[in-house]
C-alpha positions as CSV (number, residue, x, y, z in Angstrom):
1,M,94.8,122.5,103.6
2,S,94.0,122.0,99.9
3,D,95.2,119.0,98.0
4,G,94.9,120.8,94.7
5,R,91.5,119.5,93.8
6,R,88.3,121.5,93.6
7,A,86.0,121.3,96.6
8,D,83.4,119.4,94.7
9,A,86.0,116.9,93.5
10,R,87.2,116.4,97.1
11,R,83.6,115.8,98.3
12,N,83.0,113.4,95.4
13,Y,86.1,111.5,96.3
14,A,85.1,111.3,100.0
15,H,81.6,110.1,99.0
16,I,82.9,107.4,96.6
17,L,85.5,106.3,99.2
18,A,82.7,106.0,101.9
19,V,80.6,103.9,99.5
20,A,83.7,101.8,98.6
21,E,84.4,101.2,102.2
22,E,80.9,99.8,102.7
23,E,81.0,97.7,99.6
24,V,84.4,96.2,100.4
25,A,83.3,95.5,103.9
26,T,80.2,93.7,102.5
27,H,81.7,92.0,99.4
28,G,85.4,91.9,100.0
29,S,88.3,92.8,97.8
30,G,86.5,91.6,94.6
31,T,83.8,94.2,94.9
32,S,82.8,95.6,91.6
33,L,83.9,99.2,90.7
34,E,80.7,99.4,88.7
35,Q,78.6,98.6,91.7
36,I,80.5,101.2,93.7
37,A,79.7,103.7,91.0
38,R,76.0,102.8,91.0
39,T,75.7,102.9,94.7
40,A,77.5,106.3,94.8
41,N,75.3,107.5,92.0
42,V,78.2,108.5,89.8
43,G,79.6,107.2,86.5
44,S,82.1,104.4,86.5
45,A,84.5,106.7,84.7
46,T,84.3,109.0,87.8
47,V,85.2,106.1,90.1
48,R,88.1,105.1,87.8
49,R,89.4,108.6,87.7
50,H,89.7,108.6,91.5
51,F,90.7,104.9,91.7
52,P,92.5,103.9,88.4
53,S,92.9,100.3,89.7
54,R,91.3,97.9,92.2
55,R,94.6,98.1,94.2
56,A,94.3,101.9,94.3
57,L,90.8,101.5,95.6
58,L,91.8,98.8,98.2
59,E,94.7,100.9,99.4
60,A,92.5,104.0,99.8
61,V,89.8,101.9,101.7
62,S,92.6,100.4,103.9
63,A,94.5,103.7,104.6
64,K,93.1,104.3,108.1
65,R,93.7,100.7,109.2
66,I,97.2,100.8,107.8
67,A,97.9,104.0,109.6
68,A,96.6,102.5,112.9
69,L,98.9,99.4,112.4
70,C,101.8,101.7,111.7
71,A,101.1,103.7,114.8
72,R,100.8,100.5,116.9
73,A,104.2,99.4,115.6
74,V,105.7,102.6,116.9
75,E,104.1,102.2,120.3
76,L,105.4,98.6,120.6
77,T,109.0,99.5,119.6
78,G,109.8,100.6,123.1
79,E,108.7,97.4,124.8
80,D,111.3,95.4,126.8
81,D,110.6,92.0,125.2
82,S,111.3,92.4,121.5
83,R,109.8,89.0,120.6
84,K,106.6,89.7,122.4
85,A,106.4,93.2,120.9
86,L,106.9,91.8,117.3
87,L,104.4,89.0,117.9
88,T,101.8,91.4,119.4
89,W,102.1,93.6,116.4
90,L,101.9,90.7,113.9
91,D,98.8,89.3,115.9
92,E,97.2,92.7,115.4
93,V,98.0,92.7,111.6
94,V,96.4,89.2,111.4
95,S,93.3,90.4,113.3
96,Y,92.9,93.5,111.2
97,C,93.3,91.5,108.0
98,V,90.7,89.0,109.1
99,T,88.1,91.6,110.2
100,A,88.8,94.2,107.5
101,R,87.8,92.6,104.3
102,G,90.0,93.7,101.5
103,L,93.0,94.6,103.7
104,A,94.9,91.3,103.0
105,A,94.4,91.9,99.3
106,A,95.7,95.5,99.7
107,L,98.8,94.1,101.4
108,S,99.5,91.4,98.9
109,Y,102.3,91.9,96.4
110,D,101.7,92.2,92.7
111,E,104.4,90.0,91.2
112,T,104.2,91.9,88.0
113,G,105.2,95.2,89.5
114,P,107.7,96.6,92.0
115,A,106.7,96.3,95.6
116,H,107.2,100.1,96.1
117,E,104.0,100.6,94.0
118,N,102.0,99.1,96.9
119,S,101.8,102.0,99.4
120,C,100.0,99.8,102.1
121,S,102.8,97.2,102.0
122,T,105.5,99.9,102.0
123,A,104.0,101.6,105.0
124,I,103.6,98.3,106.9
125,E,107.1,97.2,106.1
126,E,108.6,100.5,107.2
127,A,106.6,100.4,110.4
128,G,107.4,96.8,111.3
129,D,111.1,97.0,110.3
130,P,112.3,98.5,113.7
131,L,110.4,95.8,115.6
132,L,111.8,93.0,113.4
133,R,115.4,94.4,113.5
134,R,115.3,94.6,117.2
135,A,114.0,91.1,117.6
136,A,116.7,89.8,115.2
137,R,119.4,91.8,117.1
138,D,118.1,90.1,120.3
139,G,118.4,86.7,118.7
140,V,114.7,85.8,118.9
141,V,114.1,86.0,115.1
142,A,116.3,84.6,112.4
143,P,118.3,87.5,110.8
144,E,117.2,86.7,107.3
145,V,113.5,87.1,108.0
146,T,112.0,90.3,106.5
147,V,108.8,92.1,107.2
148,A,107.8,91.4,103.6
149,D,108.2,87.6,104.4
150,L,105.9,88.0,107.5
151,I,103.3,90.0,105.7
152,T,103.2,87.5,102.8
153,L,102.7,84.7,105.3
154,I,99.9,86.7,107.0
155,V,98.2,87.5,103.7
156,G,98.4,83.9,102.6
157,I,96.9,82.7,105.9
158,V,94.1,85.3,105.8
159,L,93.2,84.6,102.2
160,A,93.2,80.9,102.8
161,T,90.9,81.1,105.8
162,E,88.5,83.9,104.7
163,H,85.7,81.4,103.8
164,H,86.2,79.2,107.0
165,P,83.2,79.2,109.4
166,D,85.4,81.0,111.9
167,P,88.1,82.7,109.9
168,A,89.6,84.6,112.9
169,A,90.2,81.5,114.9
170,R,91.5,79.5,112.0
171,A,93.9,82.4,110.9
172,D,95.1,82.7,114.5
173,R,95.8,79.0,114.8
174,L,97.7,78.9,111.5
175,F,99.7,81.9,112.4
176,R,100.6,80.4,115.8
177,L,101.6,77.2,114.0
178,A,103.8,79.1,111.6
179,V,105.4,81.0,114.5
180,A,106.0,77.9,116.6
181,G,107.2,75.8,113.7
182,L,106.3,72.2,112.9
183,S,108.7,70.5,115.3
184,P,107.3,69.3,118.7
185,R,108.5,71.2,121.7
186,T,111.2,69.4,123.6
């Protein structure tokens, strides 16, 4: 199926995206668009034509991972234990964000623009909403909690731990602490 672009433009886009995926994996969300252009052997204007902003680039690079997280949310929706299903999914979001450099930045909200301009966050929110609503209905999550709240928490944790010697373990610990709360168990 054609997306309206010429075949060479589609190939060029795919090549630039493949290079961008490698660069983001290596250098994180701050990767230079100019470096991507050099590595892809195209002009920076060509990269910017396909990806007019860093966010657009990060969203494109993260699209497959976002789709996998969305599919996983659908799988978990039918689980008996709504709290466990929600936490399993959120654990996977944390894991993906830690291991997929740039994904946390792609999920972060731009305070200067409406959230709907962030297709990654929109997709994640739509996918996670049934899990969260069910958990709230079952009384295992406070009803005022939103998926946006949870994603913002995860993004903050991942960004705060990305330079830790063991970012996955540190992010997991902080996420567990946030889920459990600060009060000792009685």
